C-alpha positions in Angstrom: 257.8 159.1 161.3 261.0 158.0 163.3 264.1 159.9 164.2 267.1 157.5 164.0 270.1 158.4 166.1 273.7 158.3 164.6 275.0 154.7 164.5 271.5 153.2 164.6 271.3 149.8 162.8 267.8 148.8 161.8 266.9 145.2 162.7 263.2 145.0 162.1 260.0 147.0 161.2 256.3 146.4 160.9 253.5 148.5 159.4 249.9 147.7 159.8 247.1 149.8 158.3 243.4 150.0 157.5 242.1 149.8 153.9 243.3 153.2 152.8 241.7 153.7 149.4 242.0 152.3 145.9 245.4 152.8 144.1 247.2 153.9 147.3 250.7 152.6 148.1 253.1 152.9 151.1 256.9 152.9 151.0 259.3 153.0 154.0 262.7 154.7 153.7 264.6 158.0 154.3 265.6 161.1 152.3 268.5 159.4 150.6 266.4 156.3 149.6 262.7 156.6 150.0 262.2 152.8 149.8 265.3 151.7 151.6 263.3 149.3 153.8 260.2 148.7 151.8 259.3 149.4 148.2 255.9 150.9 147.4 253.3 148.3 148.1 249.5 148.4 147.7 247.5 149.6 150.7 244.0 149.5 149.3 243.1 146.6 151.6 243.8 146.4 155.3 247.1 144.6 155.9 250.4 144.1 157.6 253.7 144.8 155.9 256.9 143.2 157.3 260.3 142.5 155.7 260.3 139.5 153.4 262.4 136.5 154.5 265.8 137.1 153.1 265.2 140.9 152.7 265.7 141.5 156.4 269.4 140.4 155.9 270.0 143.0 153.2 268.2 145.9 154.8 268.8 145.2 158.4 272.5 145.6 158.2 272.1 149.3 157.3 273.6 151.7 159.8 273.0 155.4 159.8 276.1 157.5 160.0 274.2 160.6 161.1 270.9 161.4 162.7 268.2 160.7 160.1 264.4 160.7 159.8 262.8 157.5 158.5 259.6 158.3 156.6 256.5 156.5 155.4 255.6 157.7 151.9 252.1 157.4 150.6 251.3 157.7 146.9 248.6 157.0 144.4 245.6 158.9 145.7 243.8 160.4 148.7 243.6 157.9 151.6 241.5 157.6 154.7 242.2 155.3 157.7 244.8 154.6 160.2 248.5 153.5 159.8 250.6 152.1 162.7 254.3 151.5 162.5 257.3 150.4 164.5 260.9 150.2 163.8 263.5 148.3 165.9 267.1 149.3 165.9 270.3 148.9 168.0 273.1 151.3 168.5 276.4 149.4 168.4 
């Protein structure tokens, strides 16, 4: 989904999607922690997923020490529809 450069520090993300199908979930993370930024959440109805107030402080401070791919993981069944996402980061 996103290739993060070395020393990238995530400061925000947003995912918005169509109603994907019953029992589907989406999670946002990387190979070391598949839900580093967002635990699996229901995606059966159209919606917007953003960090919860307070959660941004715990996940946003994460800095990648090597180039890493951030992935969106879907589970729970076959899905149809569109998913859009952005991730904002800085390199200190």
